[in-house]
DONUMI-659407 format. One record per residue (C-alpha): chain; x, y, z; residue number from 1. Coordinates in Angstrom, 3 decimals, decimal comma, m for minus. Example, Ala and Ser with C-alpha at 12.3 -4.5 7.8 and 13.67 -1.06 7.14 Angstrom:
2
cadena	east	north	up	num
A	12,300	m4,500	7,800	1;
A	13,670	m1,060	7,140	2;
//
This chain:
225
cadena	east	north	up	num
A	m100,653	205,464	m84,170	1;
A	m100,427	202,415	m84,979	2;
A	m98,272	201,304	m82,551	3;
A	m98,669	197,904	m79,880	4;
A	m98,445	199,185	m76,433	5;
A	m97,567	196,998	m73,128	6;
A	m100,130	197,153	m70,512	7;
A	m97,592	199,605	m68,379	8;
A	m97,289	201,752	m71,166	9;
A	m100,961	202,350	m71,315	10;
A	m101,894	203,102	m68,169	11;
A	m99,312	205,404	m68,196	12;
A	m100,962	206,913	m70,921	13;
A	m104,691	206,900	m68,864	14;
A	m102,946	208,551	m65,940	15;
A	m102,707	211,416	m67,789	16;
A	m105,925	212,190	m67,326	17;
A	m106,689	210,477	m63,984	18;
A	m107,870	207,744	m65,285	19;
A	m107,222	203,842	m63,279	20;
A	m109,158	201,939	m65,053	21;
A	m109,366	200,562	m68,680	22;
A	m112,083	198,391	m69,398	23;
A	m111,017	194,928	m70,898	24;
A	m107,456	195,272	m69,438	25;
A	m106,015	193,673	m66,465	26;
A	m106,848	195,681	m63,026	27;
A	m103,799	198,761	m62,234	28;
A	m103,226	196,850	m59,221	29;
A	m101,552	194,309	m61,587	30;
A	m98,533	196,746	m61,874	31;
A	m98,030	197,183	m58,234	32;
A	m97,155	193,914	m58,247	33;
A	m93,997	193,800	m60,783	34;
A	m90,638	195,333	m61,324	35;
A	m90,859	199,093	m60,943	36;
A	m88,489	199,133	m63,618	37;
A	m90,904	197,911	m66,132	38;
A	m93,415	201,682	m65,459	39;
A	m89,973	203,346	m66,894	40;
A	m89,200	201,305	m69,860	41;
A	m92,904	201,997	m70,481	42;
A	m91,681	205,759	m70,151	43;
A	m89,057	205,228	m72,472	44;
A	m91,067	203,297	m74,721	45;
A	m93,612	206,082	m75,297	46;
A	m90,614	208,061	m76,486	47;
A	m88,826	205,983	m78,488	48;
A	m92,701	205,486	m80,061	49;
A	m93,593	209,783	m80,395	50;
A	m95,688	209,772	m77,523	51;
A	m93,411	211,693	m75,587	52;
A	m91,245	213,697	m76,472	53;
A	m87,733	213,706	m74,910	54;
A	m88,825	216,345	m72,360	55;
A	m91,131	214,198	m71,531	56;
A	m94,077	216,685	m73,462	57;
A	m97,305	215,211	m74,902	58;
A	m96,263	215,456	m78,653	59;
A	m99,425	216,543	m81,133	60;
A	m99,964	212,267	m82,090	61;
A	m99,422	211,451	m78,195	62;
A	m102,296	214,019	m77,651	63;
A	m104,464	211,672	m80,362	64;
A	m103,866	208,902	m78,313	65;
A	m104,637	210,395	m74,968	66;
A	m107,600	211,545	m76,065	67;
A	m109,046	208,391	m77,481	68;
A	m108,014	206,469	m74,898	69;
A	m109,678	209,360	m72,493	70;
A	m113,456	208,426	m74,226	71;
A	m112,723	205,049	m74,535	72;
A	m112,790	205,481	m70,003	73;
A	m115,382	207,320	m70,409	74;
A	m118,119	205,268	m72,396	75;
A	m121,250	202,858	m70,751	76;
A	m121,366	200,333	m73,403	77;
A	m119,023	197,999	m74,105	78;
A	m118,814	195,632	m77,368	79;
A	m115,560	192,512	m77,244	80;
A	m115,787	190,667	m80,736	81;
A	m112,931	188,133	m80,313	82;
A	m110,114	190,063	m79,505	83;
A	m111,436	193,552	m79,488	84;
A	m113,435	195,815	m77,686	85;
A	m114,861	198,549	m78,531	86;
A	m116,017	201,890	m77,248	87;
A	m119,295	204,270	m77,881	88;
A	m117,780	208,161	m77,351	89;
A	m120,509	210,346	m77,242	90;
A	m122,049	213,271	m80,324	91;
A	m120,349	210,489	m82,744	92;
A	m120,275	208,848	m85,913	93;
A	m117,223	207,336	m84,608	94;
A	m115,974	203,691	m82,807	95;
A	m112,869	203,413	m80,412	96;
A	m111,446	199,837	m79,981	97;
A	m108,366	198,278	m78,039	98;
A	m107,051	194,948	m79,404	99;
A	m104,716	192,594	m77,756	100;
A	m102,743	191,609	m79,973	101;
A	m101,074	187,676	m79,263	102;
A	m100,301	185,975	m76,269	103;
A	m98,323	188,482	m74,004	104;
A	m99,777	191,697	m72,967	105;
A	m99,748	194,640	m76,253	106;
A	m102,052	196,375	m76,995	107;
A	m103,512	198,466	m80,217	108;
A	m105,466	201,467	m80,180	109;
A	m108,067	202,546	m82,623	110;
A	m110,279	204,780	m84,080	111;
A	m112,593	204,267	m86,307	112;
A	m115,780	205,548	m88,567	113;
A	m118,120	202,988	m88,353	114;
A	m119,058	203,696	m91,980	115;
A	m116,114	201,282	m92,345	116;
A	m117,230	198,919	m89,049	117;
A	m119,146	196,570	m91,652	118;
A	m116,279	195,918	m93,836	119;
A	m113,521	195,069	m90,494	120;
A	m115,938	192,526	m90,054	121;
A	m116,047	191,179	m92,728	122;
A	m112,214	190,609	m93,397	123;
A	m111,783	189,922	m89,191	124;
A	m114,410	187,059	m88,340	125;
A	m114,633	184,309	m90,744	126;
A	m117,948	183,337	m90,018	127;
A	m119,499	186,897	m91,100	128;
A	m118,409	185,021	m94,473	129;
A	m120,615	182,136	m94,149	130;
A	m122,841	181,137	m97,344	131;
A	m126,076	181,110	m95,739	132;
A	m128,314	177,888	m96,135	133;
A	m131,966	178,368	m97,906	134;
A	m134,480	177,755	m94,802	135;
A	m132,971	180,783	m92,726	136;
A	m134,056	182,642	m94,458	137;
A	m137,083	181,364	m92,694	138;
A	m136,279	182,210	m89,008	139;
A	m133,874	184,289	m86,418	140;
A	m133,522	182,380	m83,319	141;
A	m134,868	178,598	m82,833	142;
A	m134,358	177,025	m79,897	143;
A	m132,804	174,020	m79,698	144;
A	m133,791	171,169	m78,046	145;
A	m132,468	170,151	m73,916	146;
A	m130,092	166,615	m75,266	147;
A	m128,469	169,441	m78,135	148;
A	m127,735	171,341	m74,709	149;
A	m126,413	168,316	m73,167	150;
A	m124,205	167,573	m76,020	151;
A	m122,539	170,696	m75,822	152;
A	m121,614	171,413	m72,905	153;
A	m119,307	167,924	m72,969	154;
A	m118,262	168,438	m76,145	155;
A	m114,761	170,185	m77,215	156;
A	m115,161	174,159	m77,849	157;
A	m115,156	174,876	m81,917	158;
A	m111,912	176,254	m83,603	159;
A	m114,139	178,679	m84,957	160;
A	m115,867	180,209	m82,217	161;
A	m117,022	183,550	m82,484	162;
A	m117,589	185,681	m78,716	163;
A	m120,048	188,465	m78,312	164;
A	m120,269	190,473	m75,233	165;
A	m122,002	193,226	m74,367	166;
A	m122,027	195,226	m71,653	167;
A	m124,369	198,186	m71,949	168;
A	m125,247	201,186	m70,418	169;
A	m127,690	199,721	m67,436	170;
A	m124,435	197,157	m66,213	171;
A	m126,643	194,561	m68,736	172;
A	m124,237	191,624	m69,534	173;
A	m125,061	189,507	m72,269	174;
A	m123,042	187,157	m73,417	175;
A	m122,894	184,872	m77,317	176;
A	m120,549	181,997	m78,196	177;
A	m121,346	181,523	m81,607	178;
A	m120,381	178,620	m84,276	179;
A	m120,814	175,904	m87,234	180;
A	m121,462	172,017	m86,717	181;
A	m122,713	170,476	m89,654	182;
A	m123,445	173,618	m91,648	183;
A	m125,132	174,602	m89,427	184;
A	m125,284	178,438	m87,535	185;
A	m125,608	177,651	m83,553	186;
A	m125,056	180,350	m80,872	187;
A	m125,722	179,874	m77,385	188;
A	m126,475	182,332	m74,637	189;
A	m123,872	181,875	m72,174	190;
A	m125,749	183,673	m69,381	191;
A	m129,193	182,141	m69,979	192;
A	m127,478	178,580	m70,578	193;
A	m129,703	178,578	m73,750	194;
A	m128,427	177,129	m77,191	195;
A	m130,335	177,491	m80,389	196;
A	m129,839	177,404	m83,809	197;
A	m129,252	180,728	m85,467	198;
A	m129,357	181,982	m89,113	199;
A	m126,816	184,270	m90,910	200;
A	m129,254	187,206	m90,383	201;
A	m129,497	186,858	m86,957	202;
A	m125,912	187,083	m86,354	203;
A	m125,281	189,879	m88,564	204;
A	m128,690	191,815	m87,456	205;
A	m127,172	190,812	m83,736	206;
A	m122,986	192,411	m85,120	207;
A	m125,055	195,777	m86,061	208;
A	m127,154	196,733	m83,172	209;
A	m124,344	195,779	m81,004	210;
A	m122,304	198,605	m82,509	211;
A	m125,043	201,004	m83,362	212;
A	m124,173	200,300	m86,997	213;
A	m127,527	201,806	m88,959	214;
A	m128,704	199,338	m91,325	215;
A	m131,853	198,517	m93,084	216;
A	m132,870	194,893	m93,179	217;
A	m132,487	194,817	m97,113	218;
A	m128,772	196,199	m96,467	219;
A	m127,742	193,335	m93,759	220;
A	m129,540	191,127	m96,215	221;
A	m126,996	192,250	m98,954	222;
A	m124,107	191,004	m97,237	223;
A	m124,800	187,786	m96,264	224;
A	m123,286	185,411	m98,918	225;
//
């Protein structure tokens, strides 16, 4: 279903399976500080979108939406790539992701087979389409000098900034801020505050491994323009 859901609608969907939290979304407690009328409006919107029928019962389409959200909340690992947060259902080759659309609290919920994720990355992330420099074939990451790190801390954030955040099953958090500067690909390990010169192959490797997409080195290399 390609519908857009408000925060109220997302928590109404979660309530159907007893869910009280949705990773990456504002806490449910936020709703208690709002006009209660918004929850009723959300309920009516779910009817308009075909998630519920006129009697308030879950439709067939609604069942698939609710099941996807339930699997999302049960994931032991999450990966945020820009505005999309990916979850990892068990015993499946699919990913489920929630994406925030626009500045308002509007969300879409998607289920996607992993085989299609590389195409999604190519279509949505400009840095994935970046031509690799010839010397990048010789390294993955190369730590920058201290003066480069200090200079980065005082500069204006680049417009084409790719954020990749990984929260694994052990609750270990990894955050990368990746951007291009003067034809060079740079990657900041935000947790360690270390700046690296990165190769295009490393970027593809990071995305594929974070999203648990099976690959061979030769296959990923073919994706590097």
